[in-house]
LOLUMSE-397889 format. One record per residue (C-alpha): residue number from 0; x, y, z. Coordinates in steps of 0.2 Angstrom, whole numbers. Example, Ala and Ser with C-alpha at 12.3 -4.5 7.8 and 13.67 -1.06 7.14 Angstrom:
<recs>
<rec><i>0</i><east>62</east><north>-22</north><up>39</up></rec>
<rec><i>1</i><east>68</east><north>-5</north><up>36</up></rec>
</recs>
This chain:
<recs>
<rec><i>0</i><east>45</east><north>-110</north><up>184</up></rec>
<rec><i>1</i><east>48</east><north>-93</north><up>177</up></rec>
<rec><i>2</i><east>59</east><north>-81</north><up>188</up></rec>
<rec><i>3</i><east>52</east><north>-64</north><up>189</up></rec>
<rec><i>4</i><east>65</east><north>-50</north><up>194</up></rec>
<rec><i>5</i><east>62</east><north>-39</north><up>209</up></rec>
<rec><i>6</i><east>54</east><north>-22</north><up>205</up></rec>
<rec><i>7</i><east>64</east><north>-9</north><up>215</up></rec>
<rec><i>8</i><east>61</east><north>4</north><up>202</up></rec>
<rec><i>9</i><east>53</east><north>7</north><up>184</up></rec>
<rec><i>10</i><east>50</east><north>-9</north><up>174</up></rec>
<rec><i>11</i><east>65</east><north>-15</north><up>164</up></rec>
<rec><i>12</i><east>67</east><north>-26</north><up>149</up></rec>
<rec><i>13</i><east>70</east><north>-40</north><up>161</up></rec>
<rec><i>14</i><east>53</east><north>-38</north><up>168</up></rec>
<rec><i>15</i><east>46</east><north>-38</north><up>151</up></rec>
<rec><i>16</i><east>55</east><north>-54</north><up>146</up></rec>
<rec><i>17</i><east>49</east><north>-62</north><up>162</up></rec>
<rec><i>18</i><east>31</east><north>-57</north><up>159</up></rec>
<rec><i>19</i><east>31</east><north>-63</north><up>141</up></rec>
<rec><i>20</i><east>41</east><north>-79</north><up>144</up></rec>
<rec><i>21</i><east>54</east><north>-74</north><up>131</up></rec>
<rec><i>22</i><east>72</east><north>-70</north><up>131</up></rec>
<rec><i>23</i><east>80</east><north>-53</north><up>132</up></rec>
<rec><i>24</i><east>86</east><north>-55</north><up>114</up></rec>
<rec><i>25</i><east>68</east><north>-58</north><up>109</up></rec>
<rec><i>26</i><east>62</east><north>-42</north><up>118</up></rec>
<rec><i>27</i><east>76</east><north>-32</north><up>110</up></rec>
<rec><i>28</i><east>71</east><north>-39</north><up>92</up></rec>
<rec><i>29</i><east>53</east><north>-33</north><up>95</up></rec>
<rec><i>30</i><east>59</east><north>-16</north><up>100</up></rec>
<rec><i>31</i><east>72</east><north>-14</north><up>86</up></rec>
<rec><i>32</i><east>69</east><north>-27</north><up>73</up></rec>
<rec><i>33</i><east>51</east><north>-33</north><up>74</up></rec>
<rec><i>34</i><east>52</east><north>-42</north><up>57</up></rec>
<rec><i>35</i><east>63</east><north>-55</north><up>65</up></rec>
<rec><i>36</i><east>50</east><north>-61</north><up>77</up></rec>
<rec><i>37</i><east>34</east><north>-71</north><up>75</up></rec>
<rec><i>38</i><east>18</east><north>-61</north><up>75</up></rec>
<rec><i>39</i><east>11</east><north>-71</north><up>90</up></rec>
<rec><i>40</i><east>27</east><north>-69</north><up>100</up></rec>
<rec><i>41</i><east>28</east><north>-51</north><up>96</up></rec>
<rec><i>42</i><east>10</east><north>-48</north><up>102</up></rec>
<rec><i>43</i><east>14</east><north>-56</north><up>118</up></rec>
<rec><i>44</i><east>29</east><north>-45</north><up>121</up></rec>
<rec><i>45</i><east>19</east><north>-29</north><up>117</up></rec>
<rec><i>46</i><east>6</east><north>-35</north><up>129</up></rec>
<rec><i>47</i><east>19</east><north>-37</north><up>143</up></rec>
<rec><i>48</i><east>26</east><north>-19</north><up>138</up></rec>
<rec><i>49</i><east>8</east><north>-12</north><up>140</up></rec>
<rec><i>50</i><east>4</east><north>-21</north><up>156</up></rec>
<rec><i>51</i><east>20</east><north>-16</north><up>164</up></rec>
<rec><i>52</i><east>21</east><north>2</north><up>157</up></rec>
<rec><i>53</i><east>38</east><north>-1</north><up>151</up></rec>
<rec><i>54</i><east>47</east><north>13</north><up>142</up></rec>
<rec><i>55</i><east>63</east><north>9</north><up>132</up></rec>
<rec><i>56</i><east>79</east><north>17</north><up>139</up></rec>
<rec><i>57</i><east>83</east><north>27</north><up>124</up></rec>
<rec><i>58</i><east>100</east><north>32</north><up>131</up></rec>
<rec><i>59</i><east>105</east><north>14</north><up>133</up></rec>
<rec><i>60</i><east>100</east><north>10</north><up>116</up></rec>
<rec><i>61</i><east>110</east><north>25</north><up>110</up></rec>
<rec><i>62</i><east>125</east><north>19</north><up>119</up></rec>
<rec><i>63</i><east>123</east><north>2</north><up>110</up></rec>
<rec><i>64</i><east>120</east><north>9</north><up>93</up></rec>
<rec><i>65</i><east>132</east><north>24</north><up>94</up></rec>
<rec><i>66</i><east>119</east><north>37</north><up>89</up></rec>
<rec><i>67</i><east>102</east><north>44</north><up>95</up></rec>
<rec><i>68</i><east>86</east><north>49</north><up>86</up></rec>
<rec><i>69</i><east>92</east><north>67</north><up>89</up></rec>
<rec><i>70</i><east>101</east><north>80</north><up>79</up></rec>
<rec><i>71</i><east>111</east><north>95</north><up>85</up></rec>
<rec><i>72</i><east>110</east><north>113</north><up>80</up></rec>
<rec><i>73</i><east>123</east><north>126</north><up>84</up></rec>
<rec><i>74</i><east>118</east><north>144</north><up>80</up></rec>
<rec><i>75</i><east>129</east><north>160</north><up>81</up></rec>
<rec><i>76</i><east>116</east><north>169</north><up>92</up></rec>
<rec><i>77</i><east>98</east><north>168</north><up>97</up></rec>
<rec><i>78</i><east>97</east><north>187</north><up>99</up></rec>
<rec><i>79</i><east>93</east><north>189</north><up>81</up></rec>
<rec><i>80</i><east>76</east><north>183</north><up>75</up></rec>
<rec><i>81</i><east>84</east><north>175</north><up>60</up></rec>
<rec><i>82</i><east>92</east><north>162</north><up>71</up></rec>
<rec><i>83</i><east>77</east><north>159</north><up>82</up></rec>
<rec><i>84</i><east>66</east><north>157</north><up>66</up></rec>
<rec><i>85</i><east>79</east><north>144</north><up>60</up></rec>
<rec><i>86</i><east>78</east><north>135</north><up>76</up></rec>
<rec><i>87</i><east>59</east><north>135</north><up>75</up></rec>
<rec><i>88</i><east>59</east><north>128</north><up>57</up></rec>
<rec><i>89</i><east>72</east><north>115</north><up>61</up></rec>
<rec><i>90</i><east>63</east><north>109</north><up>77</up></rec>
<rec><i>91</i><east>46</east><north>107</north><up>68</up></rec>
<rec><i>92</i><east>54</east><north>98</north><up>53</up></rec>
<rec><i>93</i><east>63</east><north>86</north><up>65</up></rec>
<rec><i>94</i><east>48</east><north>83</north><up>76</up></rec>
<rec><i>95</i><east>38</east><north>78</north><up>61</up></rec>
<rec><i>96</i><east>51</east><north>65</north><up>57</up></rec>
<rec><i>97</i><east>52</east><north>58</north><up>75</up></rec>
<rec><i>98</i><east>68</east><north>67</north><up>79</up></rec>
<rec><i>99</i><east>74</east><north>77</north><up>94</up></rec>
<rec><i>100</i><east>83</east><north>94</north><up>91</up></rec>
<rec><i>101</i><east>97</east><north>99</north><up>103</up></rec>
<rec><i>102</i><east>100</east><north>117</north><up>102</up></rec>
<rec><i>103</i><east>115</east><north>127</north><up>107</up></rec>
<rec><i>104</i><east>121</east><north>145</north><up>104</up></rec>
<rec><i>105</i><east>140</east><north>150</north><up>102</up></rec>
<rec><i>106</i><east>137</east><north>169</north><up>104</up></rec>
<rec><i>107</i><east>149</east><north>172</north><up>89</up></rec>
<rec><i>108</i><east>163</east><north>164</north><up>99</up></rec>
<rec><i>109</i><east>173</east><north>151</north><up>89</up></rec>
<rec><i>110</i><east>179</east><north>142</north><up>104</up></rec>
<rec><i>111</i><east>162</east><north>141</north><up>111</up></rec>
<rec><i>112</i><east>156</east><north>134</north><up>95</up></rec>
<rec><i>113</i><east>169</east><north>120</north><up>96</up></rec>
<rec><i>114</i><east>164</east><north>116</north><up>114</up></rec>
<rec><i>115</i><east>146</east><north>114</north><up>108</up></rec>
<rec><i>116</i><east>151</east><north>103</north><up>94</up></rec>
<rec><i>117</i><east>160</east><north>92</north><up>106</up></rec>
<rec><i>118</i><east>145</east><north>92</north><up>118</up></rec>
<rec><i>119</i><east>133</east><north>87</north><up>104</up></rec>
<rec><i>120</i><east>145</east><north>73</north><up>99</up></rec>
<rec><i>121</i><east>146</east><north>67</north><up>117</up></rec>
<rec><i>122</i><east>126</east><north>67</north><up>117</up></rec>
<rec><i>123</i><east>128</east><north>55</north><up>102</up></rec>
<rec><i>124</i><east>117</east><north>65</north><up>90</up></rec>
<rec><i>125</i><east>116</east><north>57</north><up>73</up></rec>
<rec><i>126</i><east>121</east><north>73</north><up>64</up></rec>
<rec><i>127</i><east>124</east><north>92</north><up>67</up></rec>
<rec><i>128</i><east>117</east><north>107</north><up>59</up></rec>
<rec><i>129</i><east>129</east><north>122</north><up>60</up></rec>
<rec><i>130</i><east>125</east><north>140</north><up>58</up></rec>
<rec><i>131</i><east>142</east><north>149</north><up>59</up></rec>
<rec><i>132</i><east>147</east><north>166</north><up>52</up></rec>
<rec><i>133</i><east>165</east><north>161</north><up>47</up></rec>
<rec><i>134</i><east>174</east><north>146</north><up>41</up></rec>
<rec><i>135</i><east>175</east><north>132</north><up>54</up></rec>
<rec><i>136</i><east>185</east><north>119</north><up>44</up></rec>
<rec><i>137</i><east>195</east><north>111</north><up>58</up></rec>
<rec><i>138</i><east>180</east><north>109</north><up>69</up></rec>
<rec><i>139</i><east>169</east><north>102</north><up>56</up></rec>
<rec><i>140</i><east>182</east><north>90</north><up>49</up></rec>
<rec><i>141</i><east>185</east><north>83</north><up>67</up></rec>
<rec><i>142</i><east>166</east><north>81</north><up>69</up></rec>
<rec><i>143</i><east>164</east><north>72</north><up>52</up></rec>
<rec><i>144</i><east>179</east><north>61</north><up>56</up></rec>
<rec><i>145</i><east>170</east><north>55</north><up>71</up></rec>
<rec><i>146</i><east>156</east><north>49</north><up>60</up></rec>
<rec><i>147</i><east>143</east><north>63</north><up>61</up></rec>
<rec><i>148</i><east>138</east><north>73</north><up>46</up></rec>
<rec><i>149</i><east>137</east><north>92</north><up>47</up></rec>
<rec><i>150</i><east>125</east><north>103</north><up>37</up></rec>
<rec><i>151</i><east>129</east><north>121</north><up>36</up></rec>
<rec><i>152</i><east>114</east><north>133</north><up>38</up></rec>
<rec><i>153</i><east>115</east><north>152</north><up>32</up></rec>
<rec><i>154</i><east>133</east><north>149</north><up>27</up></rec>
<rec><i>155</i><east>140</east><north>141</north><up>11</up></rec>
<rec><i>156</i><east>157</east><north>133</north><up>15</up></rec>
<rec><i>157</i><east>171</east><north>136</north><up>3</up></rec>
<rec><i>158</i><east>185</east><north>126</north><up>12</up></rec>
<rec><i>159</i><east>174</east><north>110</north><up>16</up></rec>
<rec><i>160</i><east>164</east><north>100</north><up>4</up></rec>
<rec><i>161</i><east>147</east><north>99</north><up>14</up></rec>
<rec><i>162</i><east>129</east><north>101</north><up>11</up></rec>
<rec><i>163</i><east>122</east><north>119</north><up>15</up></rec>
<rec><i>164</i><east>106</east><north>129</north><up>14</up></rec>
<rec><i>165</i><east>108</east><north>148</north><up>12</up></rec>
<rec><i>166</i><east>98</east><north>163</north><up>8</up></rec>
<rec><i>167</i><east>105</east><north>174</north><up>-7</up></rec>
<rec><i>168</i><east>113</east><north>187</north><up>4</up></rec>
<rec><i>169</i><east>119</east><north>196</north><up>-12</up></rec>
<rec><i>170</i><east>102</east><north>197</north><up>-19</up></rec>
<rec><i>171</i><east>95</east><north>203</north><up>-3</up></rec>
<rec><i>172</i><east>107</east><north>218</north><up>-2</up></rec>
<rec><i>173</i><east>104</east><north>221</north><up>-21</up></rec>
<rec><i>174</i><east>85</east><north>223</north><up>-18</up></rec>
<rec><i>175</i><east>87</east><north>234</north><up>-3</up></rec>
<rec><i>176</i><east>99</east><north>246</north><up>-13</up></rec>
<rec><i>177</i><east>88</east><north>246</north><up>-28</up></rec>
<rec><i>178</i><east>74</east><north>251</north><up>-17</up></rec>
<rec><i>179</i><east>83</east><north>266</north><up>-10</up></rec>
<rec><i>180</i><east>88</east><north>271</north><up>-28</up></rec>
<rec><i>181</i><east>70</east><north>270</north><up>-33</up></rec>
<rec><i>182</i><east>66</east><north>282</north><up>-19</up></rec>
<rec><i>183</i><east>78</east><north>295</north><up>-27</up></rec>
<rec><i>184</i><east>93</east><north>291</north><up>-16</up></rec>
<rec><i>185</i><east>110</east><north>295</north><up>-26</up></rec>
<rec><i>186</i><east>123</east><north>294</north><up>-12</up></rec>
<rec><i>187</i><east>120</east><north>277</north><up>-4</up></rec>
<rec><i>188</i><east>128</east><north>275</north><up>14</up></rec>
<rec><i>189</i><east>132</east><north>257</north><up>17</up></rec>
<rec><i>190</i><east>134</east><north>255</north><up>36</up></rec>
<rec><i>191</i><east>143</east><north>239</north><up>39</up></rec>
<rec><i>192</i><east>158</east><north>230</north><up>49</up></rec>
<rec><i>193</i><east>167</east><north>214</north><up>50</up></rec>
<rec><i>194</i><east>170</east><north>211</north><up>31</up></rec>
<rec><i>195</i><east>177</east><north>194</north><up>35</up></rec>
<rec><i>196</i><east>159</east><north>187</north><up>39</up></rec>
<rec><i>197</i><east>152</east><north>179</north><up>24</up></rec>
<rec><i>198</i><east>135</east><north>187</north><up>25</up></rec>
<rec><i>199</i><east>143</east><north>204</north><up>26</up></rec>
<rec><i>200</i><east>154</east><north>201</north><up>11</up></rec>
<rec><i>201</i><east>140</east><north>195</north><up>0</up></rec>
<rec><i>202</i><east>128</east><north>209</north><up>5</up></rec>
<rec><i>203</i><east>142</east><north>221</north><up>1</up></rec>
<rec><i>204</i><east>143</east><north>213</north><up>-17</up></rec>
<rec><i>205</i><east>125</east><north>215</north><up>-19</up></rec>
<rec><i>206</i><east>126</east><north>234</north><up>-14</up></rec>
<rec><i>207</i><east>141</east><north>236</north><up>-27</up></rec>
<rec><i>208</i><east>131</east><north>227</north><up>-40</up></rec>
<rec><i>209</i><east>116</east><north>239</north><up>-38</up></rec>
<rec><i>210</i><east>127</east><north>255</north><up>-38</up></rec>
<rec><i>211</i><east>136</east><north>249</north><up>-53</up></rec>
<rec><i>212</i><east>120</east><north>248</north><up>-63</up></rec>
<rec><i>213</i><east>117</east><north>267</north><up>-60</up></rec>
<rec><i>214</i><east>131</east><north>278</north><up>-66</up></rec>
<rec><i>215</i><east>123</east><north>293</north><up>-56</up></rec>
<rec><i>216</i><east>124</east><north>284</north><up>-39</up></rec>
<rec><i>217</i><east>139</east><north>284</north><up>-28</up></rec>
<rec><i>218</i><east>143</east><north>273</north><up>-13</up></rec>
<rec><i>219</i><east>148</east><north>280</north><up>4</up></rec>
<rec><i>220</i><east>156</east><north>267</north><up>15</up></rec>
<rec><i>221</i><east>153</east><north>269</north><up>34</up></rec>
<rec><i>222</i><east>163</east><north>257</north><up>45</up></rec>
<rec><i>223</i><east>152</east><north>254</north><up>61</up></rec>
<rec><i>224</i><east>166</east><north>244</north><up>69</up></rec>
<rec><i>225</i><east>154</east><north>230</north><up>74</up></rec>
<rec><i>226</i><east>137</east><north>224</north><up>68</up></rec>
<rec><i>227</i><east>128</east><north>226</north><up>84</up></rec>
<rec><i>228</i><east>118</east><north>242</north><up>89</up></rec>
<rec><i>229</i><east>133</east><north>252</north><up>98</up></rec>
<rec><i>230</i><east>141</east><north>252</north><up>81</up></rec>
<rec><i>231</i><east>126</east><north>259</north><up>73</up></rec>
<rec><i>232</i><east>124</east><north>272</north><up>86</up></rec>
<rec><i>233</i><east>142</east><north>278</north><up>82</up></rec>
<rec><i>234</i><east>140</east><north>277</north><up>63</up></rec>
<rec><i>235</i><east>123</east><north>287</north><up>65</up></rec>
<rec><i>236</i><east>131</east><north>300</north><up>75</up></rec>
<rec><i>237</i><east>145</east><north>302</north><up>62</up></rec>
<rec><i>238</i><east>133</east><north>303</north><up>48</up></rec>
<rec><i>239</i><east>123</east><north>316</north><up>56</up></rec>
<rec><i>240</i><east>138</east><north>327</north><up>59</up></rec>
<rec><i>241</i><east>143</east><north>327</north><up>40</up></rec>
<rec><i>242</i><east>139</east><north>342</north><up>30</up></rec>
<rec><i>243</i><east>122</east><north>341</north><up>22</up></rec>
<rec><i>244</i><east>130</east><north>341</north><up>4</up></rec>
<rec><i>245</i><east>142</east><north>326</north><up>9</up></rec>
<rec><i>246</i><east>130</east><north>316</north><up>19</up></rec>
<rec><i>247</i><east>122</east><north>300</north><up>12</up></rec>
<rec><i>248</i><east>104</east><north>303</north><up>6</up></rec>
<rec><i>249</i><east>100</east><north>285</north><up>8</up></rec>
<rec><i>250</i><east>107</east><north>272</north><up>20</up></rec>
<rec><i>251</i><east>108</east><north>253</north><up>20</up></rec>
<rec><i>252</i><east>113</east><north>244</north><up>36</up></rec>
<rec><i>253</i><east>121</east><north>227</north><up>34</up></rec>
<rec><i>254</i><east>110</east><north>221</north><up>48</up></rec>
<rec><i>255</i><east>93</east><north>228</north><up>55</up></rec>
<rec><i>256</i><east>101</east><north>231</north><up>72</up></rec>
<rec><i>257</i><east>114</east><north>243</north><up>64</up></rec>
<rec><i>258</i><east>100</east><north>252</north><up>54</up></rec>
<rec><i>259</i><east>89</east><north>254</north><up>68</up></rec>
<rec><i>260</i><east>102</east><north>262</north><up>79</up></rec>
<rec><i>261</i><east>107</east><north>274</north><up>64</up></rec>
<rec><i>262</i><east>88</east><north>279</north><up>63</up></rec>
<rec><i>263</i><east>88</east><north>283</north><up>82</up></rec>
<rec><i>264</i><east>104</east><north>294</north><up>80</up></rec>
<rec><i>265</i><east>98</east><north>303</north><up>64</up></rec>
<rec><i>266</i><east>81</east><north>307</north><up>72</up></rec>
<rec><i>267</i><east>90</east><north>313</north><up>88</up></rec>
<rec><i>268</i><east>100</east><north>325</north><up>78</up></rec>
<rec><i>269</i><east>84</east><north>332</north><up>70</up></rec>
<rec><i>270</i><east>86</east><north>323</north><up>53</up></rec>
<rec><i>271</i><east>69</east><north>315</north><up>48</up></rec>
<rec><i>272</i><east>68</east><north>297</north><up>42</up></rec>
<rec><i>273</i><east>63</east><north>294</north><up>28</up></rec>
<rec><i>274</i><east>59</east><north>312</north><up>23</up></rec>
<rec><i>275</i><east>77</east><north>318</north><up>24</up></rec>
<rec><i>276</i><east>86</east><north>301</north><up>23</up></rec>
<rec><i>277</i><east>77</east><north>284</north><up>20</up></rec>
<rec><i>278</i><east>85</east><north>270</north><up>29</up></rec>
<rec><i>279</i><east>84</east><north>251</north><up>26</up></rec>
<rec><i>280</i><east>90</east><north>236</north><up>35</up></rec>
<rec><i>281</i><east>95</east><north>219</north><up>27</up></rec>
<rec><i>282</i><east>91</east><north>204</north><up>38</up></rec>
<rec><i>283</i><east>73</east><north>205</north><up>43</up></rec>
<rec><i>284</i><east>76</east><north>205</north><up>62</up></rec>
<rec><i>285</i><east>60</east><north>206</north><up>71</up></rec>
<rec><i>286</i><east>67</east><north>217</north><up>85</up></rec>
<rec><i>287</i><east>68</east><north>231</north><up>72</up></rec>
<rec><i>288</i><east>50</east><north>230</north><up>65</up></rec>
<rec><i>289</i><east>42</east><north>241</north><up>78</up></rec>
<rec><i>290</i><east>48</east><north>257</north><up>86</up></rec>
<rec><i>291</i><east>45</east><north>274</north><up>81</up></rec>
<rec><i>292</i><east>50</east><north>271</north><up>63</up></rec>
<rec><i>293</i><east>47</east><north>253</north><up>58</up></rec>
<rec><i>294</i><east>61</east><north>247</north><up>47</up></rec>
<rec><i>295</i><east>61</east><north>242</north><up>29</up></rec>
<rec><i>296</i><east>71</east><north>226</north><up>27</up></rec>
<rec><i>297</i><east>73</east><north>210</north><up>17</up></rec>
<rec><i>298</i><east>66</east><north>193</north><up>21</up></rec>
<rec><i>299</i><east>79</east><north>180</north><up>26</up></rec>
<rec><i>300</i><east>67</east><north>164</north><up>27</up></rec>
<rec><i>301</i><east>75</east><north>158</north><up>43</up></rec>
<rec><i>302</i><east>61</east><north>145</north><up>46</up></rec>
<rec><i>303</i><east>63</east><north>138</north><up>29</up></rec>
<rec><i>304</i><east>82</east><north>137</north><up>30</up></rec>
<rec><i>305</i><east>80</east><north>127</north><up>46</up></rec>
<rec><i>306</i><east>68</east><north>115</north><up>39</up></rec>
<rec><i>307</i><east>78</east><north>113</north><up>23</up></rec>
<rec><i>308</i><east>93</east><north>109</north><up>33</up></rec>
<rec><i>309</i><east>84</east><north>95</north><up>42</up></rec>
<rec><i>310</i><east>79</east><north>88</north><up>25</up></rec>
<rec><i>311</i><east>97</east><north>89</north><up>19</up></rec>
<rec><i>312</i><east>103</east><north>80</north><up>35</up></rec>
<rec><i>313</i><east>91</east><north>66</north><up>34</up></rec>
<rec><i>314</i><east>95</east><north>63</north><up>15</up></rec>
<rec><i>315</i><east>114</east><north>62</north><up>20</up></rec>
<rec><i>316</i><east>110</east><north>50</north><up>34</up></rec>
<rec><i>317</i><east>100</east><north>39</north><up>23</up></rec>
<rec><i>318</i><east>113</east><north>38</north><up>9</up></rec>
<rec><i>319</i><east>129</east><north>28</north><up>8</up></rec>
<rec><i>320</i><east>143</east><north>40</north><up>12</up></rec>
<rec><i>321</i><east>153</east><north>34</north><up>-3</up></rec>
<rec><i>322</i><east>138</east><north>39</north><up>-15</up></rec>
<rec><i>323</i><east>132</east><north>55</north><up>-6</up></rec>
<rec><i>324</i><east>134</east><north>71</north><up>-16</up></rec>
<rec><i>325</i><east>134</east><north>87</north><up>-6</up></rec>
<rec><i>326</i><east>123</east><north>101</north><up>-12</up></rec>
<rec><i>327</i><east>118</east><north>118</north><up>-8</up></rec>
<rec><i>328</i><east>100</east><north>125</north><up>-7</up></rec>
<rec><i>329</i><east>98</east><north>143</north><up>-11</up></rec>
<rec><i>330</i><east>83</east><north>153</north><up>-5</up></rec>
<rec><i>331</i><east>78</east><north>169</north><up>-13</up></rec>
<rec><i>332</i><east>73</east><north>185</north><up>-4</up></rec>
<rec><i>333</i><east>59</east><north>198</north><up>-5</up></rec>
<rec><i>334</i><east>59</east><north>216</north><up>0</up></rec>
<rec><i>335</i><east>48</east><north>221</north><up>14</up></rec>
<rec><i>336</i><east>45</east><north>240</north><up>13</up></rec>
<rec><i>337</i><east>40</east><north>249</north><up>29</up></rec>
<rec><i>338</i><east>40</east><north>267</north><up>36</up></rec>
<rec><i>339</i><east>59</east><north>270</north><up>36</up></rec>
<rec><i>340</i><east>59</east><north>272</north><up>17</up></rec>
<rec><i>341</i><east>41</east><north>275</north><up>13</up></rec>
<rec><i>342</i><east>34</east><north>286</north><up>27</up></rec>
<rec><i>343</i><east>18</east><north>281</north><up>36</up></rec>
<rec><i>344</i><east>6</east><north>284</north><up>22</up></rec>
<rec><i>345</i><east>17</east><north>275</north><up>9</up></rec>
<rec><i>346</i><east>19</east><north>261</north><up>21</up></rec>
<rec><i>347</i><east>0</east><north>259</north><up>24</up></rec>
<rec><i>348</i><east>-3</east><north>259</north><up>5</up></rec>
<rec><i>349</i><east>11</east><north>246</north><up>2</up></rec>
<rec><i>350</i><east>3</east><north>235</north><up>16</up></rec>
<rec><i>351</i><east>-14</east><north>237</north><up>8</up></rec>
<rec><i>352</i><east>-8</east><north>232</north><up>-9</up></rec>
<rec><i>353</i><east>1</east><north>216</north><up>-2</up></rec>
<rec><i>354</i><east>-12</east><north>212</north><up>12</up></rec>
<rec><i>355</i><east>-16</east><north>193</north><up>12</up></rec>
<rec><i>356</i><east>-34</east><north>188</north><up>6</up></rec>
<rec><i>357</i><east>-37</east><north>179</north><up>22</up></rec>
<rec><i>358</i><east>-41</east><north>192</north><up>35</up></rec>
<rec><i>359</i><east>-35</east><north>181</north><up>49</up></rec>
<rec><i>360</i><east>-17</east><north>183</north><up>43</up></rec>
<rec><i>361</i><east>-7</east><north>198</north><up>47</up></rec>
<rec><i>362</i><east>11</east><north>203</north><up>45</up></rec>
<rec><i>363</i><east>21</east><north>203</north><up>61</up></rec>
</recs>
């Protein structure tokens, strides 16, 4: 006589075993190691699962195995479209491979970042994608000691040997600076802040490289105090107050939000953009694409970075830790010229030259 457990809730593995007339271990093998079970027995168990509408308890399986079919992602902020693009790219890549992506945002707070890493560990994710702005050696080493690999996104670690995917920030700033120089600018104002942030440091290197290639071009450093719009507002007001013969005749903001705020202040002071001063951003933040003067910027390929990070994570999870070799994937950048450097007519001409052949596709 087969004992059938009471049904006081959703069907459990016990109900499946009773319906199929097999042991709990056999049901577990069908779910996790079907190659160990005879075809006829496995078919009987699957029929019982279908009849009962049983859904495996993934949390319980995670507790037994020590990890889930999930990976975590910690980004610095979701207010910048670079990071939201990164999330979208990672989420699509994870979903295609049957993985769940758990997303958190540290809001540029190192303590919050550590708390998010601890939370994701408690959720027993298989690995964590981390998009910081500064070195996070202690937090990352702790996470890895607990058996979870970490892949850096938009950051190349120098204190930890780990896989990473980055955009070439130096090249991005070089392209933007070269564009301003090609527009006739000879005093390049570089509006930046927080030099300790790796993307800022590398973008500055790109600006210096471009300026060094042109002996008649000089660099004017403008400290914005922070990389958010209030810093750009202050920097823009100070630039507007400079004597005309000392004022930069071209401006590059280390972030699009800084550059956008500078544009607003210059126009409020009666300085035309781009006729008097062309202005470019450097991180392709969609927030700055519209407005009275759409902003020239450089692509950051956030979606591609997110997808590449998932691929790096899966490769590391699939390999023997003793044999795994960490690597860095570097993505290039492309200049996206708009009205803030070309003017309305020039931007329309540039858009026409680069328009996709498929009329259904448009640039955001």
